[in-house]
Kinemage of the C-alpha trace (Angstrom):
@kinemage 1
@onewidth
@group {chain A} dominant
@subgroup {mainchain}
@vectorlist {calphas} color= white
{ca met a 1} P -154.826 -32.082 -199.614
{ca asn a 2} L -156.905 -29.426 -197.847
{ca leu a 3} L -160.113 -30.983 -196.512
{ca ala a 4} L -161.536 -27.503 -195.906
{ca asp a 5} L -161.812 -27.108 -199.684
{ca leu a 6} L -163.723 -30.400 -200.029
{ca ala a 7} L -166.205 -29.267 -197.370
{ca arg a 8} L -167.588 -26.834 -199.930
{ca val a 9} L -169.404 -29.723 -201.625
{ca arg a 10} L -172.945 -29.357 -200.254
{ca asp a 11} L -175.098 -32.264 -199.024
{ca glu a 12} L -177.716 -31.662 -201.749
{ca asp a 13} L -174.989 -32.055 -204.348
{ca leu a 14} L -174.273 -35.559 -203.089
{ca thr a 15} L -177.811 -36.817 -202.550
{ca gly a 16} L -178.461 -39.639 -204.972
{ca glu a 17} L -175.210 -38.834 -206.757
{ca ala a 18} L -172.891 -41.437 -205.347
{ca ser a 19} L -171.692 -42.255 -208.837
{ca ala a 20} L -171.161 -38.616 -209.905
{ca pro a 21} L -167.551 -37.486 -210.407
{ca glu a 22} L -167.759 -35.069 -207.450
{ca ala a 23} L -168.970 -37.811 -205.116
{ca gln a 24} L -166.370 -40.252 -206.257
{ca gly a 25} L -163.650 -37.646 -205.797
{ca leu a 26} L -164.788 -36.888 -202.253
{ca met a 27} L -165.031 -40.544 -201.316
{ca his a 28} L -161.582 -41.232 -202.709
{ca ala a 29} L -160.121 -38.317 -200.766
{ca ile a 30} L -161.668 -39.415 -197.475
{ca met a 31} L -160.638 -43.034 -197.827
{ca ser a 32} L -157.092 -42.253 -198.906
{ca glu a 33} L -156.332 -39.452 -196.309
{ca glu a 34} L -153.827 -40.626 -193.689
{ca arg a 35} L -155.417 -40.706 -190.262
{ca lys a 36} L -153.338 -39.327 -187.408
{ca pro a 37} L -153.903 -40.444 -183.795
{ca val a 38} L -155.750 -37.909 -181.698
{ca thr a 39} L -154.204 -36.962 -178.336
{ca val a 40} L -156.609 -35.845 -175.611
{ca thr a 41} L -154.967 -33.316 -173.325
{ca arg a 42} L -156.541 -32.676 -169.918
{ca pro a 43} L -156.501 -29.001 -168.950
{ca arg a 44} L -154.073 -28.328 -166.122
{ca arg a 45} L -155.123 -26.302 -163.100
{ca lys a 46} L -152.743 -23.442 -162.587
{ca val a 47} L -151.486 -22.974 -159.026
{ca arg a 48} L -150.661 -19.363 -158.359
{ca arg a 49} L -147.252 -18.763 -156.844
{ca gly a 50} L -148.790 -16.410 -154.327
{ca leu a 51} L -150.841 -19.242 -152.803
{ca val a 52} L -147.747 -21.370 -152.267
{ca leu a 53} L -145.973 -18.464 -150.620
{ca gly a 54} L -149.022 -17.804 -148.459
{ca leu a 55} L -149.033 -21.361 -147.120
{ca ala a 56} L -145.337 -21.104 -146.350
{ca thr a 57} L -145.925 -17.838 -144.517
{ca met a 58} L -148.688 -19.402 -142.411
{ca ala a 59} L -146.394 -22.255 -141.396
{ca thr a 60} L -143.672 -19.788 -140.434
{ca ala a 61} L -146.095 -17.724 -138.346
{ca thr a 62} L -147.072 -20.793 -136.337
{ca ala a 63} L -143.578 -21.328 -134.960
{ca val a 64} L -140.444 -19.297 -135.599
{ca ala a 65} L -137.026 -20.501 -134.481
{ca val a 66} L -133.857 -18.452 -134.755
{ca gly a 67} L -130.374 -19.876 -134.263
{ca thr a 68} L -129.537 -23.562 -134.166
{ca gly a 69} L -132.246 -25.890 -135.431
{ca leu a 70} L -134.343 -27.994 -133.056
{ca val a 71} L -132.796 -31.199 -134.332
{ca ser a 72} L -129.169 -30.165 -133.757
{ca gly a 73} L -129.570 -28.243 -130.504
{ca pro a 74} L -131.247 -25.387 -128.650
{ca val a 75} L -132.113 -22.195 -130.466
{ca thr a 76} L -131.565 -18.661 -129.216
{ca ser a 77} L -135.096 -17.470 -129.966
{ca tyr a 78} L -138.438 -19.177 -130.481
{ca ala a 79} L -142.009 -17.964 -130.955
{ca asn a 80} L -145.421 -19.474 -131.538
{ca ala a 81} L -148.991 -18.251 -131.111
{ca ala a 82} L -148.833 -18.564 -127.305
{ca val a 83} L -145.429 -17.219 -126.280
{ca ser a 84} L -142.101 -15.921 -127.525
{ca ile a 85} L -138.785 -16.615 -125.780
{ca lys a 86} L -135.413 -15.075 -126.488
{ca lys a 87} L -132.128 -15.941 -124.815
{ca thr a 88} L -130.179 -12.765 -124.090
{ca gly a 89} L -126.999 -13.243 -122.118
{ca glu a 90} L -127.764 -14.320 -118.568
{ca his a 91} L -131.535 -14.458 -118.843
{ca phe a 92} L -134.479 -15.356 -121.089
{ca ser a 93} L -137.013 -12.773 -122.215
{ca val a 94} L -140.507 -14.275 -122.140
{ca asn a 95} L -143.546 -12.603 -123.745
{ca ile a 96} L -146.912 -14.314 -123.239
{ca thr a 97} L -149.393 -13.504 -126.001
{ca asp a 98} L -152.134 -16.077 -125.324
{ca pro a 99} L -152.462 -17.254 -121.691
{ca thr a 100} L -155.398 -19.517 -122.625
{ca ala a 101} L -153.343 -21.595 -125.070
{ca asp a 102} L -152.656 -25.283 -124.569
{ca arg a 103} L -149.812 -25.736 -122.083
{ca arg a 104} L -147.912 -27.780 -124.661
{ca arg a 105} L -147.411 -24.655 -126.766
{ca phe a 106} L -145.582 -23.019 -123.843
{ca glu a 107} L -143.505 -26.131 -123.168
{ca glu a 108} L -142.618 -26.308 -126.869
{ca ala a 109} L -141.094 -22.832 -126.703
{ca phe a 110} L -139.176 -23.351 -123.443
{ca arg a 111} L -137.739 -26.651 -124.610
{ca ala a 112} L -136.746 -25.170 -127.959
{ca val a 113} L -134.324 -22.860 -126.129
{ca gly a 114} L -132.929 -25.766 -124.111
{ca leu a 115} L -134.944 -25.608 -120.865
{ca asn a 116} L -136.572 -28.646 -119.238
{ca val a 117} L -139.791 -26.845 -118.325
{ca thr a 118} L -143.244 -28.141 -117.473
{ca val a 119} L -146.037 -25.576 -117.792
{ca lys a 120} L -149.434 -25.698 -116.107
{ca val a 121} L -152.260 -23.319 -116.982
{ca val a 122} L -153.748 -22.557 -113.562
{ca pro a 123} L -156.704 -20.558 -112.136
{ca val a 124} L -155.733 -17.186 -110.708
{ca ala a 125} L -157.199 -13.971 -109.356
{ca pro a 126} L -158.167 -11.355 -111.987
{ca ser a 127} L -154.992 -9.347 -111.336
{ca asp a 128} L -152.797 -12.366 -112.177
{ca ile a 129} L -154.431 -13.457 -115.452
{ca gly a 130} L -151.791 -14.024 -118.114
{ca lys a 131} L -148.871 -13.815 -115.695
{ca leu a 132} L -146.049 -16.309 -115.425
{ca ile a 133} L -146.092 -17.997 -111.999
{ca gly a 134} L -142.919 -19.526 -110.641
{ca pro a 135} L -140.390 -20.812 -111.440
{ca val a 136} L -140.658 -23.765 -109.075
{ca val a 137} L -138.029 -26.497 -108.803
{ca pro a 138} L -139.869 -29.403 -107.147
{ca gly a 139} L -136.651 -31.136 -106.118
{ca gly a 140} L -134.982 -27.938 -104.887
{ca phe a 141} L -132.595 -25.681 -106.807
{ca lys a 142} L -129.085 -27.058 -106.361
{ca trp a 143} L -127.016 -25.650 -109.191
{ca his a 144} L -124.760 -22.736 -109.989
{ca gly a 145} L -126.248 -19.323 -110.631
{ca ser a 146} L -129.752 -18.327 -109.656
{ca ile a 147} L -133.329 -18.799 -110.741
{ca gly a 148} L -136.174 -16.291 -110.673
{ca thr a 149} L -138.587 -14.102 -112.610
{ca gln a 150} L -139.039 -10.349 -112.918
{ca gly a 151} L -142.013 -8.766 -114.689
{ca ile a 152} L -141.325 -6.067 -117.280
{ca thr a 153} L -143.370 -2.946 -117.976
{ca pro a 154} L -144.415 -1.490 -120.311
{ca cys a 155} L -145.353 -4.631 -122.183
{ca ser a 156} L -146.961 -4.915 -125.612
{ca ser a 157} L -148.095 -8.501 -124.927
{ca val a 158} L -150.332 -9.873 -122.179
{ca phe a 159} L -147.269 -10.383 -119.956
{ca cys a 160} L -143.542 -9.772 -120.300
{ca ala a 161} L -140.821 -11.025 -117.992
{ca lys a 162} L -137.143 -11.730 -117.570
{ca val a 163} L -136.440 -15.268 -116.372
{ca trp a 164} L -133.079 -16.010 -114.782
{ca met a 165} L -132.089 -19.637 -115.194
{ca pro a 166} L -128.825 -21.398 -115.917
{ca ala a 167} L -129.115 -22.585 -119.512
{ca asp a 168} L -127.471 -25.881 -118.516
{ca phe a 169} L -129.719 -26.586 -115.496
{ca pro a 170} L -130.539 -30.324 -115.766
{ca gly a 171} L -133.492 -30.431 -113.372
{ca arg a 172} L -137.176 -30.010 -114.098
{ca val a 173} L -138.657 -26.548 -113.654
{ca val a 174} L -142.383 -25.855 -113.366
{ca phe a 175} L -144.072 -22.628 -114.446
{ca gly a 176} L -147.705 -21.682 -114.181
{ca val a 177} L -149.579 -19.448 -116.610
{ca gly a 178} L -152.563 -17.717 -115.026
{ca arg a 179} L -156.004 -18.222 -116.542
{ca pro a 180} L -159.338 -16.785 -115.336
{ca ala a 181} L -160.718 -18.856 -112.458
{ca lys a 182} L -164.276 -20.110 -112.540
{ca pro a 183} L -166.666 -18.740 -109.870
{ca gly a 184} L -165.650 -20.256 -106.540
{ca glu a 185} L -162.604 -22.046 -108.004
{ca pro a 186} L -159.548 -21.755 -105.693
{ca tyr a 187} L -156.821 -19.433 -106.911
{ca val a 188} L -153.218 -20.424 -107.352
{ca gly a 189} L -151.022 -17.894 -105.572
{ca asp a 190} L -147.630 -16.689 -106.665
{ca gly a 191} L -145.509 -17.575 -103.660
{ca pro a 192} L -146.263 -17.878 -99.937
{ca val a 193} L -148.398 -15.367 -98.126
{ca asp a 194} L -146.700 -12.729 -95.977
{ca pro a 195} L -147.597 -13.792 -92.424
{ca glu a 196} L -147.250 -10.240 -91.209
{ca gly a 197} L -149.327 -8.161 -93.543
{ca asp a 198} L -150.880 -9.408 -96.818
{ca glu a 199} L -154.213 -7.614 -97.188
{ca ala a 200} L -157.060 -8.856 -99.369
{ca leu a 201} L -159.734 -6.270 -98.548
{ca ser a 202} L -159.465 -2.905 -100.234
{ca gly a 203} L -159.565 -0.053 -97.709
{ca tyr a 204} L -159.475 -2.393 -94.722
{ca thr a 205} L -156.522 -3.563 -92.607
{ca ser a 206} L -156.991 -7.028 -91.154
{ca his a 207} L -153.544 -7.399 -89.589
{ca gly a 208} L -153.771 -7.240 -85.790
{ca lys a 209} L -157.562 -7.502 -85.617
{ca thr a 210} L -159.470 -10.384 -84.044
{ca val a 211} L -161.019 -13.165 -86.068
{ca ala a 212} L -164.481 -11.959 -85.027
{ca asp a 213} L -163.811 -8.433 -86.307
{ca val a 214} L -162.457 -9.562 -89.687
{ca arg a 215} L -165.256 -12.081 -90.126
{ca ala a 216} L -167.802 -9.316 -89.535
{ca glu a 217} L -166.170 -7.232 -92.274
{ca leu a 218} L -166.356 -10.177 -94.658
{ca asp a 219} L -170.044 -10.640 -93.850
{ca arg a 220} L -170.613 -6.965 -94.610
{ca arg a 221} L -169.011 -7.424 -98.022
{ca gly a 222} L -170.869 -10.635 -98.804
{ca leu a 223} L -167.750 -12.801 -98.641
{ca lys a 224} L -167.070 -16.132 -96.966
{ca ala a 225} L -164.130 -16.896 -94.651
{ca gly a 226} L -161.560 -19.665 -94.822
{ca tyr a 227} L -158.994 -20.269 -92.097
{ca arg a 228} L -155.318 -21.093 -91.995
{ca leu a 229} L -153.236 -21.314 -88.834
{ca val a 230} L -149.780 -19.718 -88.981
{ca trp a 231} L -147.324 -21.729 -86.881
{ca lys a 232} L -143.917 -20.281 -85.995
{ca tyr a 233} L -141.021 -22.343 -84.706
{ca lys a 234} L -137.282 -22.114 -84.130
{ca asp a 235} L -135.254 -23.455 -87.028
{ca glu a 236} L -132.722 -25.979 -85.726
{ca asp a 237} L -130.333 -25.399 -88.624
{ca asp a 238} L -129.665 -21.696 -88.155
{ca gly a 239} L -131.541 -20.800 -84.975
{ca gly a 240} L -133.824 -18.407 -86.797
{ca ile a 241} L -137.623 -18.312 -86.748
{ca ser a 242} L -139.414 -20.230 -89.459
{ca trp a 243} L -143.112 -20.679 -90.101
{ca phe a 244} L -145.668 -22.703 -92.014
{ca asp a 245} L -149.417 -22.532 -92.390
{ca glu a 246} L -152.104 -25.202 -92.468
{ca ala a 247} L -155.794 -25.247 -93.336
{ca ala a 248} L -158.107 -25.391 -90.309
{ca pro a 249} L -161.880 -25.789 -89.881
{ca lys a 250} L -163.931 -22.961 -88.400
{ca ser a 251} L -164.622 -25.031 -85.264
{ca arg a 252} L -160.930 -24.954 -84.396
{ca ile a 253} L -160.618 -21.165 -84.593
{ca lys a 254} L -161.373 -18.920 -81.588
{ca asp a 255} L -163.016 -15.524 -82.135
{ca asp a 256} L -160.376 -13.693 -80.074
{ca trp a 257} L -157.379 -15.094 -81.920
{ca ile a 258} L -155.483 -12.528 -83.983
{ca val a 259} L -155.430 -12.304 -87.773
{ca ala a 260} L -151.946 -11.888 -89.241
{ca ser a 261} L -152.951 -11.423 -92.889
{ca thr a 262} L -155.624 -12.171 -95.462
{ca arg a 263} L -155.630 -13.406 -99.039
{ca phe a 264} L -158.378 -14.200 -101.514
{ca his a 265} L -158.894 -17.952 -101.742
{ca ser a 266} L -161.414 -17.674 -104.598
{ca ser a 267} L -163.830 -15.162 -106.057
{ca asp a 268} L -166.146 -15.450 -103.015
{ca thr a 269} L -163.851 -16.565 -100.155
{ca val a 270} L -161.041 -14.883 -98.232
{ca asp a 271} L -158.558 -16.924 -96.207
{ca leu a 272} L -157.741 -15.570 -92.751
{ca tyr a 273} L -154.177 -16.405 -91.703
{ca val a 274} L -154.549 -16.657 -87.953
{ca thr a 275} L -151.941 -16.654 -85.200
{ca pro a 276} L -152.851 -19.527 -82.835
{ca gly a 277} L -153.763 -18.492 -79.262
{ca lys a 278} L -152.170 -19.859 -76.108
{ca asp a 279} L -154.719 -22.662 -75.881
{ca ala a 280} L -154.029 -23.876 -79.425
{ca gly a 281} L -151.630 -26.552 -78.228
{ca pro a 282} L -148.030 -27.285 -79.270
{ca val a 283} L -146.693 -26.526 -82.711
{ca pro a 284} L -147.419 -29.565 -84.912
{ca ser a 285} L -144.884 -31.123 -87.247
{ca pro a 286} L -145.077 -29.520 -90.699
{ca his a 287} L -146.899 -31.684 -93.208
{ca pro a 288} L -146.732 -30.114 -96.658
{ca glu a 289} L -149.994 -29.986 -98.554
{ca pro a 290} L -150.087 -30.795 -102.279
{ca gln a 291} L -149.321 -27.698 -104.311
{ca trp a 292} L -150.434 -26.722 -107.808
{ca tyr a 293} L -147.127 -27.863 -109.267
{ca asp a 294} L -147.512 -31.311 -107.664
{ca leu a 295} L -150.909 -32.051 -109.180
{ca pro a 296} L -151.145 -34.322 -112.243
{ca asp a 297} L -151.687 -32.705 -115.613
């Protein structure tokens, strides 16, 4: 039976006509029609394939590993938003893209290629922002091969370098990544100062001048002075001359002592590395000061 045909019976035809043949026929049809269960289907939200691919692409861009997976062993290349590292023969190519990133992002990349590296993001002079500082082996490098870093130019990232390290070196290595120092915050230097000629002041040679002369130049430039005594001694192991430096208060420094070199200590202070005069007393025993790589995270 087609109920659409029965719908042609108008309401006014049925009013008061419940006993009419048309009404009885309609009632009989309605009561005898088999009722089928109605299924309510909720509309499904379509997920575009492009969105799924986009999420996968974002995850890949966060960290890319090439070679052996992290679970089974070191990879040959690894990259995240902070740094990319590639193992090429005897060295690792390191490109720093975000020197302000969390240090754990750098450590993640170094450890992915099999290196036990701790990274510290440290305050540096403007010329060293973004650079890789180190490597430093706190316990001393006692292994085959060599360890070191060489900057690469030109560089499409913030900093590019080759890092020489034995891939099987079991000890801990510490790197620093230079960040902008706050006003007055002490800089972390890349290696020891040259006791015979580092120069901090553009257009001015401090080496060989008296403390009084160099201090006057600093005053003229609106800079403060810090002092470090440079002690030289005969090395008992090989008979050569070794040296170390120690921080000293201004009251201990004589105006006629000679400045060996200068280096910026912070944005407003220059350290004078001073050769002690004859009345400075005997050479003290070296007592290493805590370094940036010794400080807690």
